[in-house]
Backbone as CSV, one residue per row, in Angstrom:
resi,resn,N_x,N_y,N_z,CA_x,CA_y,CA_z,C_x,C_y,C_z
1,UNK,84.871,-12.708,75.174,86.232,-13.182,75.208,87.161,-12.066,74.724
2,UNK,88.261,-11.873,75.419,89.206,-10.813,75.037,90.090,-11.256,73.880
3,UNK,90.615,-10.283,73.168,91.495,-10.542,72.038,92.899,-10.867,72.519
4,UNK,93.512,-11.877,71.935,94.905,-12.177,72.221,95.789,-11.243,71.417
5,UNK,96.944,-10.922,71.957,97.870,-10.052,71.251,99.298,-10.384,71.640
6,UNK,100.237,-9.906,70.854,101.645,-10.060,71.187,102.081,-8.867,72.021
7,UNK,103.084,-9.094,72.872,103.558,-8.027,73.745,104.991,-7.665,73.407
8,UNK,105.357,-6.441,73.740,106.655,-5.883,73.371,107.801,-6.522,74.147
9,UNK,108.935,-6.624,73.484,110.184,-6.945,74.146,111.094,-5.736,73.976
10,UNK,112.166,-5.707,74.714,113.084,-4.572,74.646,114.466,-5.049,74.222
11,UNK,115.221,-4.132,73.662,116.619,-4.382,73.317,117.414,-3.176,73.774
12,UNK,118.568,-3.412,74.415,119.373,-2.315,74.931,120.719,-2.275,74.210
13,UNK,121.114,-1.055,73.866,122.407,-0.791,73.230,123.190,0.158,74.128
14,UNK,124.469,-0.138,74.333,125.362,0.755,75.078,126.488,1.141,74.131
15,UNK,126.643,2.428,73.913,127.615,2.965,72.954,127.488,2.274,71.596
16,UNK,126.255,2.057,71.165,125.986,1.500,69.850,126.074,-0.011,69.739
17,UNK,126.403,-0.701,70.832,126.549,-2.158,70.794,125.346,-2.818,71.466
18,UNK,124.699,-3.732,70.726,123.576,-4.492,71.279,124.075,-5.402,72.387
19,UNK,123.389,-5.377,73.515,123.708,-6.305,74.598,122.883,-7.573,74.392
20,UNK,123.437,-8.505,73.640,122.739,-9.745,73.302,122.582,-10.664,74.513
21,UNK,123.410,-10.483,75.550,123.334,-11.313,76.756,122.440,-10.698,77.831
22,UNK,121.766,-9.599,77.501,120.899,-8.939,78.474,119.764,-9.867,78.864
23,UNK,119.582,-10.051,80.178,118.516,-10.905,80.694,117.363,-10.077,81.251
24,UNK,117.660,-8.878,81.731,116.597,-7.987,82.196,117.110,-6.552,82.214
25,UNK,116.181,-5.637,82.043,116.492,-4.214,82.139,115.331,-3.540,82.852
26,UNK,115.667,-2.630,83.770,114.670,-1.849,84.488,115.020,-0.380,84.337
27,UNK,114.052,0.404,83.888,114.246,1.842,83.717,113.411,2.551,84.764
28,UNK,114.062,3.372,85.582,113.356,4.142,86.611,113.594,5.624,86.348
29,UNK,112.535,6.323,85.990,112.653,7.769,85.768,112.082,8.492,86.976
30,UNK,112.765,9.555,87.391,112.368,10.289,88.600,112.480,11.779,88.327
31,UNK,111.379,12.496,88.458,111.400,13.948,88.249,112.109,14.676,89.386
32,UNK,112.215,14.020,90.530,112.805,14.605,91.746,112.103,15.907,92.157
33,UNK,110.873,16.087,91.658,110.089,17.253,92.066,109.802,17.165,93.561
34,UNK,109.771,18.286,94.217,109.540,18.346,95.659,108.132,18.850,95.953
35,UNK,107.441,18.153,96.811,106.094,18.555,97.215,106.175,19.854,98.013
36,UNK,105.286,20.793,97.691,105.207,22.066,98.425,103.900,22.067,99.218
37,UNK,104.041,22.275,100.507,102.878,22.347,101.393,102.905,23.677,102.125
38,UNK,101.743,24.302,102.273,101.646,25.539,103.043,100.542,25.384,104.087
39,UNK,100.581,26.240,105.091,99.567,26.184,106.147,98.186,26.459,105.564
40,UNK,98.077,27.484,104.725,96.766,27.885,104.206,96.232,26.929,103.145
41,UNK,97.091,26.456,102.263,96.632,25.648,101.135,96.735,24.142,101.371
42,UNK,97.545,23.728,102.322,97.852,22.306,102.430,98.790,21.949,101.285
43,UNK,98.390,20.980,100.466,99.192,20.656,99.287,99.059,21.805,98.293
44,UNK,100.181,22.492,98.011,100.149,23.666,97.152,100.688,23.404,95.748
45,UNK,101.387,22.285,95.556,101.941,21.972,94.240,103.289,21.296,94.385
46,UNK,104.108,21.463,93.358,105.446,20.875,93.374,106.469,21.893,92.892
47,UNK,107.676,21.722,93.358,108.811,22.534,92.948,109.720,21.667,92.084
48,UNK,110.232,22.205,90.970,111.053,21.383,90.077,112.279,20.810,90.782
49,UNK,112.665,19.626,90.346,113.862,18.973,90.871,114.832,18.670,89.744
50,UNK,115.919,18.012,90.083,116.942,17.610,89.104,116.562,16.231,88.577
51,UNK,115.711,16.213,87.560,115.200,14.957,87.013,116.346,14.091,86.497
52,UNK,116.212,12.790,86.689,117.215,11.844,86.199,116.565,10.483,86.041
53,UNK,117.322,9.550,85.529,116.833,8.189,85.413,117.926,7.210,85.770
54,UNK,117.503,6.036,86.195,118.416,4.950,86.525,118.042,3.757,85.652
55,UNK,119.054,3.158,85.038,118.854,1.986,84.203,119.632,0.838,84.831
56,UNK,118.921,-0.193,85.258,119.549,-1.380,85.834,119.510,-2.488,84.796
57,UNK,120.674,-3.037,84.490,120.793,-4.076,83.471,121.404,-5.313,84.103
58,UNK,120.821,-6.473,83.786,121.378,-7.753,84.221,121.765,-8.528,82.976
59,UNK,123.021,-8.927,82.891,123.541,-9.658,81.741,124.019,-11.041,82.164
60,UNK,123.748,-12.029,81.326,124.366,-13.343,81.496,125.851,-13.203,81.158
61,UNK,126.683,-14.050,81.754,128.132,-13.981,81.527,128.587,-15.245,80.796
62,UNK,128.930,-15.113,79.505,129.476,-16.261,78.779,130.808,-16.688,79.392
63,UNK,131.186,-17.952,79.180,132.434,-18.451,79.770,133.660,-17.726,79.233
64,UNK,133.575,-17.165,78.027,134.738,-16.487,77.434,135.052,-15.166,78.127
65,UNK,134.027,-14.361,78.457,134.272,-13.042,79.056,132.937,-12.324,79.209
66,UNK,132.979,-11.187,79.914,131.811,-10.317,79.994,131.489,-9.784,78.595
67,UNK,130.216,-9.692,78.273,129.832,-9.015,77.028,130.122,-7.523,77.144
68,UNK,129.765,-6.945,78.277,130.070,-5.546,78.573,130.803,-5.537,79.905
69,UNK,132.056,-5.144,79.872,132.866,-5.083,81.088,132.844,-3.646,81.605
70,UNK,132.205,-3.388,82.754,132.146,-2.029,83.273,133.525,-1.389,83.484
71,UNK,134.568,-2.215,83.678,135.919,-1.646,83.827,136.296,-0.785,82.637
72,UNK,135.757,-1.094,81.455,136.074,-0.314,80.253,135.462,1.082,80.285
73,UNK,134.576,1.329,81.247,133.902,2.618,81.336,134.256,3.377,82.613
74,UNK,135.310,2.925,83.269,135.826,3.610,84.452,137.307,3.880,84.237
75,UNK,137.770,5.030,84.695,139.203,5.309,84.626,139.910,4.463,85.683
76,UNK,141.234,4.523,85.700,142.016,3.705,86.646,141.673,3.984,88.100
77,UNK,141.233,5.191,88.391,140.882,5.501,89.779,139.395,5.284,90.057
78,UNK,138.689,4.641,89.119,137.290,4.308,89.342,136.308,5.390,88.961
79,UNK,136.770,6.456,88.315,135.846,7.522,87.915,135.145,7.125,86.629
80,UNK,133.804,7.229,86.567,133.077,6.762,85.387,133.244,7.680,84.177
81,UNK,133.164,7.073,82.994,133.174,7.834,81.748,131.786,7.742,81.113
82,UNK,131.466,8.698,80.277,130.143,8.825,79.683,129.822,7.669,78.738
83,UNK,128.590,7.156,78.832,128.100,6.142,77.896,126.766,6.622,77.334
84,UNK,126.496,6.240,76.092,125.195,6.518,75.498,124.401,5.223,75.486
85,UNK,123.166,5.302,75.918,122.309,4.125,76.019,121.049,4.351,75.202
86,UNK,120.669,3.347,74.424,119.409,3.374,73.680,118.662,2.093,74.005
87,UNK,117.405,2.247,74.376,116.571,1.098,74.691,115.367,1.137,73.760
88,UNK,115.260,0.106,72.948,114.146,-0.013,72.018,113.075,-0.867,72.688
89,UNK,111.852,-0.328,72.750,110.731,-1.034,73.377,109.701,-1.310,72.294
90,UNK,109.526,-2.582,71.989,108.609,-2.952,70.927,109.082,-2.401,69.590
91,UNK,108.138,-2.112,68.710,108.466,-1.622,67.381,108.360,-0.110,67.262
92,UNK,107.799,0.564,68.269,107.500,1.981,68.120,108.280,2.921,69.023
93,UNK,108.784,2.445,70.141,109.373,3.358,71.123,110.866,3.144,71.280
94,UNK,111.581,4.249,71.491,113.002,4.185,71.830,113.280,5.267,72.865
95,UNK,114.103,4.933,73.819,114.545,5.875,74.837,116.062,5.977,74.702
96,UNK,116.565,7.174,74.433,118.001,7.389,74.257,118.466,8.403,75.285
97,UNK,119.577,8.103,75.940,120.087,8.995,76.974,121.594,8.819,77.118
98,UNK,122.207,9.724,77.855,123.630,9.631,78.182,123.770,9.623,79.695
99,UNK,124.737,8.840,80.174,124.945,8.765,81.616,126.220,8.024,81.948
100,UNK,126.276,7.511,83.151,127.485,6.888,83.672,127.156,5.544,84.324
101,UNK,127.979,4.530,84.063,127.857,3.268,84.792,128.429,3.516,86.177
102,UNK,127.567,3.480,87.177,127.951,3.872,88.530,128.382,2.705,89.408
103,UNK,127.848,1.522,89.144,128.187,0.371,89.983,127.924,-0.905,89.216
104,UNK,128.531,-1.965,89.682,128.241,-3.282,89.129,128.267,-4.321,90.234
105,UNK,127.615,-5.450,89.967,127.579,-6.575,90.889,127.686,-7.852,90.066
106,UNK,128.658,-8.689,90.380,128.790,-9.995,89.736,128.314,-11.048,90.715
107,UNK,127.598,-12.066,90.191,127.163,-13.137,91.074,127.071,-14.448,90.302
108,UNK,127.220,-15.520,91.049,126.951,-16.858,90.531,126.653,-17.732,91.733
109,UNK,125.976,-18.832,91.473,125.675,-19.765,92.550,125.389,-21.134,91.944
110,UNK,125.289,-22.128,92.789,124.988,-23.480,92.344,123.680,-23.507,91.573
111,UNK,123.680,-24.190,90.456,122.488,-24.362,89.619,121.888,-23.045,89.151
112,UNK,122.745,-22.048,88.982,122.288,-20.740,88.513,123.367,-20.137,87.627
113,UNK,122.987,-19.470,86.549,124.004,-18.907,85.666,124.732,-17.721,86.297
114,UNK,125.965,-17.535,85.867,126.708,-16.339,86.287,126.070,-15.123,85.640
115,UNK,126.052,-14.019,86.362,125.483,-12.796,85.813,126.196,-11.582,86.375
116,UNK,126.143,-10.525,85.607,126.666,-9.243,86.064,125.542,-8.230,85.936
117,UNK,125.348,-7.470,86.977,124.354,-6.399,86.980,125.114,-5.083,87.022
118,UNK,124.644,-4.102,86.271,125.244,-2.779,86.379,124.159,-1.716,86.328
119,UNK,124.477,-0.575,86.929,123.535,0.532,87.055,124.081,1.742,86.326
120,UNK,123.247,2.325,85.469,123.589,3.552,84.756,122.727,4.677,85.319
121,UNK,123.344,5.740,85.807,122.624,6.958,86.180,122.715,7.895,84.986
122,UNK,121.560,8.384,84.512,121.533,9.089,83.241,120.598,10.298,83.263
123,UNK,120.715,11.077,82.188,119.825,12.217,81.998,118.400,11.717,81.788
124,UNK,117.449,12.443,82.337,116.037,12.131,82.140,115.725,12.219,80.645
125,UNK,114.974,11.271,80.113,114.653,11.256,78.691,113.259,10.681,78.478
126,UNK,112.580,11.151,77.438,111.259,10.602,77.119,111.368,9.391,76.211
127,UNK,110.316,8.564,76.208,110.168,7.525,75.201,109.693,8.218,73.935
128,UNK,110.354,7.978,72.840,109.950,8.616,71.567,109.431,7.561,70.618
């Protein structure tokens, strides 16, 4: 019989503020390395790319207002401003990076809570 154990949860902070209404977060890191192939060697290795990461966050929307309003991170002409993001995973790991909120999506439907999703494009960072 296998041992039962507890599993990690995550908490996300944007500019030092805990997103208590966060319902899900997805972190996608991409080295953007390019495959190098040659006639003689076939697969010869990889060439470095512009590594980056994308953080997708889905937040519940309280009736009073958005917990995090992406408008506060865009200038009047829609140009994004820098945000710092820290994601704590379990008790041992944290991923901290800087990037930009690039897009958002608001949705609601019958028998479903209102939610706002936003995407942060950020510098590649390790879990520490």
